[in-house]
N, C-alpha and C positions, 0 to 999 in steps of 0.2 A: 888559712885563707877564708875570707867571709863569703857566704853564699846567701842568695835571696831566700827568705823564709816564706813558705807557702802554707796557709792554714786552710784545710778543706771546709767549705761552707756547708756542705751537706754530707752527712754520713750515711752510707748505705749498709744494710745488713744483707750480706750474701750468705743466707742460711742454707741454701741449696746450690750446689755447684752447677756451672754451665759448660763444663768440659767432661769428656769421658774419663772414667777412672783409669789409672795406669798402675802397673805393678812397679813399685819403687825399687824392687830388688832384682829386676830382670837382667841387669848387667853385673850382678855379683855372684860369685861362685856359690853353689848351694851349701857348701860346708862352712862358709864364713858367717860369723855373727855380724849383725848390722845395727848400727846406731844412726838414726836419721833425725835431722833437725828440719822440721817443716815450718817455714816462716809464712805467715798469712795462710794458714792451713785450710781455712774454710771448713766445709763439712768433712767427715772422715771417710769419704768414698775411696780415696787412694790407700788409706790405711787398711780398710776392710778388704779392698780388692787385693792388696799385697798379701794379706794373711790368707785369703781365699786361694791365691796362686801358689802358696807354699805346698811342697810335696807332703803327702799325708804322713810319711815316716821322717820328716825333717825334725832335727833336734836343735837346729841353730836358734840363737837368741835374737829376737827382733825387739829393738827399743826405739820407739817413736817419741820425739819431743815435739809437741804441737804448740805453736804460738800463733796468736791472732790479736790484732789491735782491738777487736770487738769482743768483750767478755761474754756477750750473749751467745756468740757462736760456740765458744768453748763450753759454756754451760749446757747448750743443746747437745754437743758432742758427748759430754759426760753422761747426760740423760740417756742418749742412745746406747752408748757402750755399756753402761750399767744395766740397762733394760735387756740388752742381749745376754749379759751374764745371768740375769734373772729370767731367762727366756720362758720357762714353764709358766711363770706368773703372768707374763704379758703377751703370750703367743697370740698373734692375730691383731694386736693393737699397736705394736711397735711401728709398723708402716704408717698407720693412720696418724699416730702421734707425731712422727717425724716429718711426714710429707703433706698431710692434708691441711688446708687452710681453716676448715671448720671441723671440729671434733664431735663425734657422737657422745652421748652422755657417758657411755661405758668407757670410751677412750679418755675422755676428760677426767673421769674419776680415777683411772689408773695413773694418768699423768700427775694429778694433784697428790695422790697417795705416794707415788714414787718420789716426787719432789720433797714432800714432807720427810721421807726417809733420808734423802740426801741432805736436807737441812739439819736433821738430827745428827748425822755423821760428820758434819762440816763445821763444828764449833771451833776447831783449831786443827793444825796439821797432825799433831800426835793422835787426836781422836780419829781423824780421817784415815791415817795409816793403819789403825787397828780395825777399821771397818772392813766389810767383805770386799770392798772395791779398792782398798788401799794398797793391795799387793800388785795391782796391775794398772791402776789409774793414780799416778803420783802427781802431787802438786809441788811446784818449785818454791813458792813463797806463800806466806800467810795472806799477803795482799791478793794474790791470784785466787786463793781459796775463798777469801771474803767476798770478792767480786762475783764468783760463781754462786756462792751462797745467796748473795743479794738477788740474783736473777731467779734462782730456784724459789726464793721467798716470794718474789713477784708472781711467779706462776701459781703458787699456793694461794696467795691473797687476792688474786685478780677478781674472782667472783664475789668477794666480800666487800667490794667497792660499793658506794651508794649507787642507786639505780640511775640517777641522772649522769653520774660520771661514766658508768658503763655504757649508757646510751650515747654519750658524746664520743667515747672511744669507738664504739661500733659504727656510728655515722661517719667519723673521720676515716676509718678503715674502709668502709664501703665507698666513700667518695674517692679515696685514693685509688682503689681498684677500678672504679669506673673511669677516672681520668686516664689511667694507664691503658685501659682497653680501648679508649677512643683515640688515643694518640697513635696507635699502631694497629694495622689490620690483624696481624698475627704476631704473637709474642713467642719467639723461639729461643729465648735466653737460656732455658734449661733443656731444650729439646735434644741437644747433642749428647747430654749425659743420660738421657732416657732410653736411647736405643734407636733403631732405624725408624724413619718416618714412612708412613704409608699414605698414598694419595687416593 
């Protein structure tokens, strides 16, 4: 049967969720292994909260397959999860890198260094699987890995752009932020995932 085709005119990057994290295993017996497919996964808040909610002595296997139409979201998720794995190296900067709009010089340096490391490990799937992250961050296809690598490379090369191109990007970013803030008095899109609101 034929259906009407709809092509989205504008693509939105939902890099930070706007709903509270939920435990994805809350209705599964604690002794059962769990394989979850997350379509349109967005940020990894539900994955992280689910792992957080596991009992400390739990031995069950959790396997999350995260899919998203936007490779930039998946690239950011791999950055976050691999930085958590390397926690000693990035302590104190992980939050800034993942949630702040503007990075300090230190956080920016850590981000670029980490993305360089990811680019080095992501030449192909076999190289990725031999990396320190390959045992717990698996890629399904070469194409997915190449798209993530492309985004990590963009992070690395961003500040190597010509000054006029950087200024254009900065101005466009600032203009978009100003137009968004003038359209609405208060932006609460991510407030529900941040915790209780105080007046």
